[in-house]
KEMIPA-689012 format. One record per residue (C-alpha): x, z, y. Coordinates in Angstrom, 3 decimals. Example, Ala and Ser with C-alpha at 12.3 -4.5 7.8 and 13.67 -1.06 7.14 Angstrom:
<xx = 12.300 | zz = 7.800 | yy = -4.500>
<xx = 13.670 | zz = 7.140 | yy = -1.060>
END
This chain:
<xx = -18.820 | zz = -92.945 | yy = -1.745>
<xx = -15.456 | zz = -93.047 | yy = -3.387>
<xx = -17.053 | zz = -92.892 | yy = -7.363>
<xx = -12.741 | zz = -91.633 | yy = -7.998>
<xx = -13.307 | zz = -88.675 | yy = -6.185>
<xx = -15.700 | zz = -87.668 | yy = -8.244>
<xx = -13.396 | zz = -87.836 | yy = -11.619>
<xx = -11.959 | zz = -84.691 | yy = -11.669>
<xx = -15.073 | zz = -82.881 | yy = -10.817>
<xx = -16.347 | zz = -84.278 | yy = -14.226>
<xx = -12.923 | zz = -84.283 | yy = -15.955>
<xx = -12.902 | zz = -80.419 | yy = -15.035>
<xx = -16.027 | zz = -79.441 | yy = -16.303>
<xx = -16.947 | zz = -78.890 | yy = -12.288>
<xx = -20.692 | zz = -79.476 | yy = -12.598>
<xx = -21.994 | zz = -77.201 | yy = -10.090>
<xx = -19.772 | zz = -79.125 | yy = -7.348>
<xx = -20.402 | zz = -82.602 | yy = -9.040>
<xx = -24.296 | zz = -81.450 | yy = -8.606>
<xx = -24.045 | zz = -80.431 | yy = -4.563>
<xx = -21.412 | zz = -83.462 | yy = -3.686>
<xx = -24.044 | zz = -85.895 | yy = -5.728>
<xx = -27.190 | zz = -84.185 | yy = -4.401>
<xx = -25.857 | zz = -84.171 | yy = -0.393>
<xx = -25.608 | zz = -88.339 | yy = -1.095>
<xx = -28.871 | zz = -88.598 | yy = -2.176>
<xx = -30.090 | zz = -86.597 | yy = 0.463>
<xx = -28.105 | zz = -89.255 | yy = 2.981>
<xx = -30.423 | zz = -91.681 | yy = 2.023>
<xx = -28.305 | zz = -94.133 | yy = 0.293>
<xx = -29.158 | zz = -92.735 | yy = -3.639>
<xx = -29.774 | zz = -95.587 | yy = -6.349>
<xx = -31.756 | zz = -94.279 | yy = -9.882>
<xx = -28.513 | zz = -93.891 | yy = -11.495>
<xx = -26.948 | zz = -91.352 | yy = -8.533>
<xx = -29.943 | zz = -89.213 | yy = -8.806>
<xx = -30.202 | zz = -89.244 | yy = -12.473>
<xx = -26.334 | zz = -87.847 | yy = -12.141>
<xx = -27.187 | zz = -85.443 | yy = -9.861>
<xx = -30.022 | zz = -84.343 | yy = -11.883>
<xx = -27.704 | zz = -84.181 | yy = -15.194>
<xx = -24.831 | zz = -82.186 | yy = -13.324>
<xx = -27.463 | zz = -79.454 | yy = -12.454>
<xx = -28.886 | zz = -79.213 | yy = -15.919>
<xx = -24.905 | zz = -79.404 | yy = -17.084>
<xx = -24.236 | zz = -76.288 | yy = -14.586>
<xx = -26.912 | zz = -74.260 | yy = -15.454>
<xx = -25.850 | zz = -74.775 | yy = -19.132>
<xx = -22.666 | zz = -73.608 | yy = -18.419>
<xx = -23.941 | zz = -70.485 | yy = -16.770>
<xx = -25.492 | zz = -70.120 | yy = -20.181>
<xx = -29.272 | zz = -70.183 | yy = -18.248>
<xx = -31.130 | zz = -69.660 | yy = -22.250>
<xx = -34.202 | zz = -68.898 | yy = -20.434>
<xx = -34.420 | zz = -72.416 | yy = -18.676>
<xx = -33.031 | zz = -74.192 | yy = -21.602>
<xx = -36.970 | zz = -75.425 | yy = -22.924>
<xx = -37.455 | zz = -76.898 | yy = -19.539>
<xx = -34.535 | zz = -78.547 | yy = -19.106>
<xx = -34.484 | zz = -80.013 | yy = -22.343>
<xx = -38.159 | zz = -81.476 | yy = -21.620>
<xx = -36.686 | zz = -83.307 | yy = -18.151>
<xx = -34.572 | zz = -85.030 | yy = -20.309>
<xx = -36.779 | zz = -86.080 | yy = -23.269>
<xx = -34.323 | zz = -89.337 | yy = -24.569>
<xx = -31.325 | zz = -87.125 | yy = -23.949>
<xx = -29.146 | zz = -87.422 | yy = -26.918>
<xx = -28.172 | zz = -83.704 | yy = -27.040>
<xx = -31.549 | zz = -82.596 | yy = -26.169>
<xx = -31.653 | zz = -81.367 | yy = -29.767>
<xx = -29.266 | zz = -79.366 | yy = -29.560>
<xx = -29.859 | zz = -77.626 | yy = -26.497>
<xx = -33.601 | zz = -76.920 | yy = -27.661>
<xx = -31.901 | zz = -75.291 | yy = -30.529>
<xx = -29.741 | zz = -72.969 | yy = -28.575>
<xx = -33.388 | zz = -71.242 | yy = -26.440>
<xx = -35.208 | zz = -69.174 | yy = -27.184>
<xx = -38.608 | zz = -70.051 | yy = -27.319>
<xx = -40.829 | zz = -69.490 | yy = -24.216>
<xx = -43.815 | zz = -68.407 | yy = -26.049>
<xx = -43.964 | zz = -66.708 | yy = -28.578>
<xx = -45.773 | zz = -68.378 | yy = -31.523>
<xx = -43.962 | zz = -72.213 | yy = -30.707>
<xx = -43.579 | zz = -74.521 | yy = -33.367>
<xx = -39.519 | zz = -74.768 | yy = -31.920>
<xx = -38.090 | zz = -71.535 | yy = -33.172>
<xx = -34.335 | zz = -72.065 | yy = -31.628>
<xx = -32.003 | zz = -69.452 | yy = -31.953>
<xx = -34.739 | zz = -66.734 | yy = -33.187>
<xx = -34.605 | zz = -69.463 | yy = -36.047>
<xx = -30.959 | zz = -70.095 | yy = -36.426>
<xx = -28.242 | zz = -68.776 | yy = -33.784>
<xx = -25.750 | zz = -71.258 | yy = -35.179>
<xx = -26.651 | zz = -73.625 | yy = -32.126>
<xx = -26.610 | zz = -70.843 | yy = -29.541>
<xx = -22.621 | zz = -69.663 | yy = -30.793>
<xx = -21.482 | zz = -73.153 | yy = -30.914>
<xx = -22.673 | zz = -73.817 | yy = -27.449>
<xx = -21.180 | zz = -70.576 | yy = -26.345>
<xx = -17.640 | zz = -71.307 | yy = -28.080>
<xx = -17.797 | zz = -74.721 | yy = -25.999>
<xx = -18.856 | zz = -72.525 | yy = -23.024>
<xx = -16.016 | zz = -69.988 | yy = -24.034>
<xx = -13.817 | zz = -72.190 | yy = -23.517>
<xx = -14.540 | zz = -74.488 | yy = -20.334>
<xx = -14.944 | zz = -71.132 | yy = -18.824>
<xx = -11.560 | zz = -70.781 | yy = -19.824>
<xx = -10.255 | zz = -74.060 | yy = -18.831>
<xx = -11.857 | zz = -73.964 | yy = -15.566>
<xx = -9.494 | zz = -70.771 | yy = -14.725>
<xx = -12.561 | zz = -68.248 | yy = -14.696>
<xx = -11.405 | zz = -64.838 | yy = -16.061>
<xx = -14.166 | zz = -62.954 | yy = -15.230>
<xx = -16.548 | zz = -65.813 | yy = -16.829>
<xx = -14.354 | zz = -65.812 | yy = -19.641>
<xx = -15.340 | zz = -62.033 | yy = -19.652>
<xx = -18.849 | zz = -62.803 | yy = -19.362>
<xx = -18.586 | zz = -64.924 | yy = -22.175>
<xx = -17.134 | zz = -63.000 | yy = -24.395>
<xx = -19.190 | zz = -60.552 | yy = -23.801>
<xx = -22.039 | zz = -62.254 | yy = -24.356>
<xx = -20.626 | zz = -63.626 | yy = -27.663>
<xx = -20.912 | zz = -59.801 | yy = -29.178>
<xx = -24.878 | zz = -59.629 | yy = -28.108>
<xx = -26.428 | zz = -60.798 | yy = -31.786>
<xx = -23.403 | zz = -60.706 | yy = -33.553>
<xx = -25.290 | zz = -58.383 | yy = -36.564>
<xx = -28.072 | zz = -61.315 | yy = -36.248>
<xx = -25.994 | zz = -63.504 | yy = -37.008>
<xx = -24.946 | zz = -61.403 | yy = -40.163>
<xx = -27.869 | zz = -60.921 | yy = -40.928>
<xx = -28.733 | zz = -64.772 | yy = -40.560>
<xx = -28.197 | zz = -65.996 | yy = -44.355>
<xx = -29.471 | zz = -63.342 | yy = -45.792>
<xx = -32.768 | zz = -63.466 | yy = -43.326>
<xx = -33.238 | zz = -67.164 | yy = -43.818>
<xx = -33.632 | zz = -66.565 | yy = -40.106>
<xx = -31.817 | zz = -64.908 | yy = -36.633>
<xx = -34.522 | zz = -61.570 | yy = -36.860>
<xx = -37.414 | zz = -64.254 | yy = -36.198>
<xx = -39.979 | zz = -61.516 | yy = -34.912>
<xx = -42.923 | zz = -63.900 | yy = -35.902>
<xx = -42.043 | zz = -63.543 | yy = -39.260>
<xx = -39.930 | zz = -61.009 | yy = -39.231>
<xx = -42.432 | zz = -59.124 | yy = -41.190>
<xx = -42.081 | zz = -60.609 | yy = -44.090>
<xx = -39.118 | zz = -59.627 | yy = -44.911>
<xx = -38.791 | zz = -55.976 | yy = -43.996>
<xx = -40.772 | zz = -52.979 | yy = -44.325>
<xx = -41.393 | zz = -49.553 | yy = -45.544>
<xx = -40.052 | zz = -47.379 | yy = -43.567>
<xx = -38.522 | zz = -49.701 | yy = -40.451>
<xx = -40.274 | zz = -49.164 | yy = -37.609>
<xx = -41.859 | zz = -45.451 | yy = -38.756>
<xx = -41.490 | zz = -42.479 | yy = -37.943>
<xx = -40.509 | zz = -41.312 | yy = -41.407>
<xx = -37.165 | zz = -38.551 | yy = -41.235>
<xx = -35.314 | zz = -40.573 | yy = -44.070>
<xx = -35.235 | zz = -43.765 | yy = -41.748>
<xx = -31.140 | zz = -42.932 | yy = -39.835>
<xx = -32.742 | zz = -44.730 | yy = -36.620>
<xx = -32.428 | zz = -43.062 | yy = -33.856>
<xx = -35.935 | zz = -43.273 | yy = -31.343>
<xx = -34.719 | zz = -45.906 | yy = -29.313>
<xx = -34.379 | zz = -48.561 | yy = -32.655>
<xx = -37.399 | zz = -47.393 | yy = -34.302>
<xx = -39.087 | zz = -48.202 | yy = -31.200>
<xx = -36.983 | zz = -51.749 | yy = -31.245>
<xx = -37.795 | zz = -52.089 | yy = -34.787>
<xx = -41.691 | zz = -51.204 | yy = -34.105>
<xx = -41.757 | zz = -53.727 | yy = -30.744>
<xx = -39.790 | zz = -56.328 | yy = -33.590>
<xx = -43.207 | zz = -56.671 | yy = -35.765>
<xx = -45.811 | zz = -57.142 | yy = -33.026>
<xx = -43.533 | zz = -59.238 | yy = -30.471>
<xx = -45.247 | zz = -61.864 | yy = -30.940>
<xx = -48.558 | zz = -61.282 | yy = -31.747>
<xx = -49.074 | zz = -60.487 | yy = -28.259>
<xx = -49.062 | zz = -62.427 | yy = -24.832>
<xx = -46.437 | zz = -63.998 | yy = -23.366>
<xx = -45.473 | zz = -60.664 | yy = -20.922>
<xx = -45.373 | zz = -58.687 | yy = -24.270>
<xx = -42.909 | zz = -61.440 | yy = -25.780>
<xx = -40.396 | zz = -61.796 | yy = -22.649>
<xx = -40.525 | zz = -58.478 | yy = -22.468>
<xx = -39.529 | zz = -58.293 | yy = -26.219>
<xx = -36.673 | zz = -60.868 | yy = -25.376>
<xx = -35.714 | zz = -59.123 | yy = -22.442>
<xx = -35.069 | zz = -55.501 | yy = -23.602>
<xx = -35.376 | zz = -54.969 | yy = -27.134>
<xx = -33.957 | zz = -58.147 | yy = -28.598>
<xx = -30.197 | zz = -57.233 | yy = -28.929>
<xx = -30.741 | zz = -53.796 | yy = -30.342>
<xx = -33.103 | zz = -55.493 | yy = -32.750>
<xx = -29.423 | zz = -56.224 | yy = -34.093>
<xx = -28.342 | zz = -52.924 | yy = -34.070>
<xx = -31.357 | zz = -51.749 | yy = -35.978>
<xx = -30.663 | zz = -54.185 | yy = -38.986>
<xx = -26.445 | zz = -53.019 | yy = -38.996>
<xx = -27.635 | zz = -49.934 | yy = -40.359>
<xx = -29.284 | zz = -51.281 | yy = -42.465>
<xx = -27.385 | zz = -53.321 | yy = -44.010>
<xx = -25.105 | zz = -50.558 | yy = -44.119>
<xx = -26.618 | zz = -48.254 | yy = -46.824>
<xx = -25.001 | zz = -45.951 | yy = -49.285>
<xx = -25.502 | zz = -47.972 | yy = -52.041>
<xx = -23.612 | zz = -50.713 | yy = -51.397>
<xx = -20.476 | zz = -48.823 | yy = -49.924>
<xx = -18.829 | zz = -45.382 | yy = -50.328>
<xx = -17.113 | zz = -43.068 | yy = -47.633>
<xx = -14.394 | zz = -44.797 | yy = -46.672>
<xx = -14.201 | zz = -47.372 | yy = -48.258>
<xx = -14.306 | zz = -49.456 | yy = -45.560>
<xx = -13.827 | zz = -48.796 | yy = -41.563>
<xx = -16.549 | zz = -46.196 | yy = -39.871>
<xx = -18.231 | zz = -48.171 | yy = -37.624>
<xx = -20.967 | zz = -45.229 | yy = -36.576>
<xx = -24.944 | zz = -44.573 | yy = -37.959>
<xx = -25.280 | zz = -45.775 | yy = -41.490>
<xx = -28.345 | zz = -45.548 | yy = -44.206>
<xx = -28.188 | zz = -43.143 | yy = -46.902>
<xx = -32.054 | zz = -43.661 | yy = -48.141>
<xx = -31.717 | zz = -47.588 | yy = -47.800>
<xx = -35.900 | zz = -49.248 | yy = -48.302>
<xx = -36.161 | zz = -51.485 | yy = -50.921>
<xx = -35.891 | zz = -54.451 | yy = -48.937>
<xx = -32.642 | zz = -53.759 | yy = -47.475>
<xx = -31.037 | zz = -53.548 | yy = -51.491>
<xx = -32.310 | zz = -57.190 | yy = -52.537>
<xx = -30.066 | zz = -59.250 | yy = -53.962>
<xx = -26.727 | zz = -58.862 | yy = -56.087>
<xx = -24.232 | zz = -55.070 | yy = -55.238>
<xx = -21.682 | zz = -58.430 | yy = -54.194>
<xx = -24.520 | zz = -59.792 | yy = -51.948>
<xx = -25.048 | zz = -56.576 | yy = -50.312>
<xx = -21.530 | zz = -55.786 | yy = -50.286>
<xx = -20.754 | zz = -59.161 | yy = -48.298>
<xx = -23.467 | zz = -58.021 | yy = -45.646>
<xx = -22.081 | zz = -54.494 | yy = -44.982>
<xx = -18.621 | zz = -56.037 | yy = -44.473>
<xx = -19.817 | zz = -59.388 | yy = -41.698>
<xx = -22.142 | zz = -56.438 | yy = -40.124>
<xx = -19.280 | zz = -53.778 | yy = -39.846>
<xx = -16.978 | zz = -56.551 | yy = -38.368>
<xx = -19.498 | zz = -57.315 | yy = -36.164>
<xx = -19.575 | zz = -53.746 | yy = -34.955>
<xx = -15.649 | zz = -53.735 | yy = -34.477>
<xx = -15.883 | zz = -56.828 | yy = -32.606>
<xx = -18.949 | zz = -54.921 | yy = -30.310>
<xx = -16.497 | zz = -52.085 | yy = -29.290>
<xx = -13.584 | zz = -53.763 | yy = -28.994>
<xx = -11.237 | zz = -54.099 | yy = -25.656>
<xx = -12.628 | zz = -57.139 | yy = -24.991>
<xx = -16.318 | zz = -56.764 | yy = -24.790>
<xx = -15.286 | zz = -52.985 | yy = -22.810>
<xx = -13.123 | zz = -55.393 | yy = -19.756>
<xx = -17.226 | zz = -56.123 | yy = -19.112>
<xx = -18.327 | zz = -53.070 | yy = -18.508>
<xx = -15.748 | zz = -52.637 | yy = -16.080>
<xx = -15.986 | zz = -55.610 | yy = -14.506>
<xx = -17.608 | zz = -55.729 | yy = -11.058>
<xx = -20.892 | zz = -57.433 | yy = -10.108>
<xx = -21.428 | zz = -57.187 | yy = -6.023>
<xx = -18.644 | zz = -55.015 | yy = -5.643>
<xx = -15.826 | zz = -55.021 | yy = -3.776>
<xx = -13.804 | zz = -54.582 | yy = -6.231>
<xx = -10.557 | zz = -56.864 | yy = -8.369>
<xx = -11.503 | zz = -58.766 | yy = -11.320>
<xx = -9.573 | zz = -58.978 | yy = -14.693>
<xx = -6.421 | zz = -61.153 | yy = -14.635>
<xx = -5.562 | zz = -63.002 | yy = -17.317>
<xx = -2.853 | zz = -61.430 | yy = -18.470>
<xx = -5.227 | zz = -58.307 | yy = -18.454>
<xx = -7.698 | zz = -60.673 | yy = -20.570>
<xx = -4.674 | zz = -61.957 | yy = -22.785>
<xx = -3.972 | zz = -58.055 | yy = -23.268>
<xx = -7.299 | zz = -57.297 | yy = -24.438>
<xx = -7.519 | zz = -60.073 | yy = -26.918>
<xx = -4.599 | zz = -58.927 | yy = -28.399>
<xx = -5.480 | zz = -55.623 | yy = -28.973>
<xx = -9.215 | zz = -56.615 | yy = -30.021>
<xx = -7.388 | zz = -58.767 | yy = -32.570>
<xx = -5.322 | zz = -56.814 | yy = -33.716>
<xx = -8.272 | zz = -54.103 | yy = -34.531>
<xx = -10.241 | zz = -56.462 | yy = -36.435>
<xx = -7.655 | zz = -58.292 | yy = -38.565>
<xx = -6.468 | zz = -54.636 | yy = -39.254>
<xx = -6.771 | zz = -54.205 | yy = -43.148>
<xx = -9.628 | zz = -52.061 | yy = -44.142>
<xx = -9.306 | zz = -49.491 | yy = -47.269>
<xx = -10.787 | zz = -51.702 | yy = -49.764>
<xx = -9.296 | zz = -54.662 | yy = -48.691>
<xx = -12.788 | zz = -56.868 | yy = -47.672>
<xx = -11.973 | zz = -57.658 | yy = -44.231>
<xx = -13.996 | zz = -60.685 | yy = -44.087>
<xx = -11.729 | zz = -62.344 | yy = -41.452>
<xx = -8.429 | zz = -61.729 | yy = -43.480>
<xx = -9.990 | zz = -62.592 | yy = -46.660>
<xx = -9.251 | zz = -66.183 | yy = -45.984>
<xx = -12.917 | zz = -67.217 | yy = -47.701>
<xx = -14.515 | zz = -69.373 | yy = -44.656>
<xx = -12.344 | zz = -70.634 | yy = -41.734>
<xx = -13.596 | zz = -70.915 | yy = -38.470>
<xx = -13.380 | zz = -74.704 | yy = -36.511>
<xx = -11.767 | zz = -74.182 | yy = -33.711>
<xx = -10.359 | zz = -76.207 | yy = -30.853>
<xx = -6.778 | zz = -77.217 | yy = -30.442>
<xx = -6.754 | zz = -75.462 | yy = -27.075>
<xx = -8.852 | zz = -71.998 | yy = -28.142>
<xx = -9.363 | zz = -69.594 | yy = -24.757>
<xx = -8.950 | zz = -66.696 | yy = -27.281>
<xx = -7.125 | zz = -67.824 | yy = -30.619>
<xx = -9.366 | zz = -66.663 | yy = -33.219>
<xx = -12.475 | zz = -66.188 | yy = -31.943>
<xx = -14.075 | zz = -69.180 | yy = -33.897>
<xx = -12.820 | zz = -67.525 | yy = -37.102>
<xx = -14.481 | zz = -63.809 | yy = -36.300>
<xx = -17.340 | zz = -65.878 | yy = -35.471>
<xx = -17.711 | zz = -67.624 | yy = -38.566>
<xx = -16.320 | zz = -64.939 | yy = -40.774>
<xx = -19.214 | zz = -62.981 | yy = -39.490>
<xx = -21.831 | zz = -65.785 | yy = -39.810>
<xx = -20.522 | zz = -65.954 | yy = -43.379>
<xx = -20.077 | zz = -70.022 | yy = -42.467>
<xx = -17.486 | zz = -72.555 | yy = -40.501>
<xx = -18.136 | zz = -72.717 | yy = -37.002>
<xx = -16.853 | zz = -74.106 | yy = -33.805>
<xx = -17.242 | zz = -74.615 | yy = -30.591>
<xx = -20.055 | zz = -77.492 | yy = -29.611>
<xx = -19.468 | zz = -80.297 | yy = -27.450>
<xx = -23.681 | zz = -79.765 | yy = -25.844>
<xx = -21.649 | zz = -79.758 | yy = -22.065>
<xx = -19.577 | zz = -82.993 | yy = -23.288>
<xx = -22.061 | zz = -84.677 | yy = -24.435>
<xx = -24.059 | zz = -84.362 | yy = -21.139>
<xx = -20.912 | zz = -84.955 | yy = -18.732>
<xx = -20.314 | zz = -88.324 | yy = -21.182>
<xx = -23.741 | zz = -89.204 | yy = -20.135>
<xx = -23.286 | zz = -88.500 | yy = -16.352>
<xx = -19.710 | zz = -90.953 | yy = -16.445>
<xx = -21.563 | zz = -93.655 | yy = -17.823>
<xx = -24.133 | zz = -93.437 | yy = -15.116>
<xx = -21.077 | zz = -93.186 | yy = -12.600>
<xx = -19.940 | zz = -96.349 | yy = -13.907>
<xx = -22.933 | zz = -97.535 | yy = -13.532>
<xx = -23.540 | zz = -96.799 | yy = -9.912>
END
């Protein structure tokens, strides 16, 4: 096989096509150990690009000496409820760095539907990302009960959580104390809702007054004492970052995902439609707030984007919500570099 023909696939991050081509070579019976390993790495990269986070742990285990293994472990949700490695439950930073990288690579591959899907996924856990600096973790159900309490997960009518969020709050307290099936069910159906419950707790009336900031939905008039920990400035900062996260979740770019087809004979969003949706989203995100506290325009935390950022400002948004500078990681490109080294040897 002419290895020069594979170079464009690798440079374009077409790991799915590269995996298929290398697998065909392996099946022909002329495979070297380097070629087999390159095939396996390309297959792993494809699954990482697909954000198949459920399998990140098994992918990592298949490459125990890889330099990028720690980064992949950090981006995965632990397979067992009481795993020592907490991954994205301990911190969402590695997962968001990966999603920012995937967003840019999907755009580079000219895949508009996947750009929309990734932009939607970025919104899923933004409230937990905002809470991470306060909780010390990303809403990890194994230790969440050490911080929250009082009305959290109860039927107390003084709590503004609706029935679905009350159920979510209860499940979050016990998700890691049962079997693996119950834990996986929690991750599949409840964990992203946990962010919505925490968001209401962050937006309580002891920190902000009506009209000070954008109305993004339900707030809490009767905060539990655990929600008012820290200084007033810290509480107001958390409130602002959570509101920014919710504005993004309800934005036109995320709304495109709800109109995108899955298995239907409809058109997919065009590049122009995505650009228009992002421009409308950005306009909402940077709009002035009555009290001047929009964290995205305050300039206190800057993003770390690539020069060719797919959606200009996305790294800045994620950084503002997190309260810490973030940008796309290099996990997929590190896997690609490993494949390139093996291709040079074969």
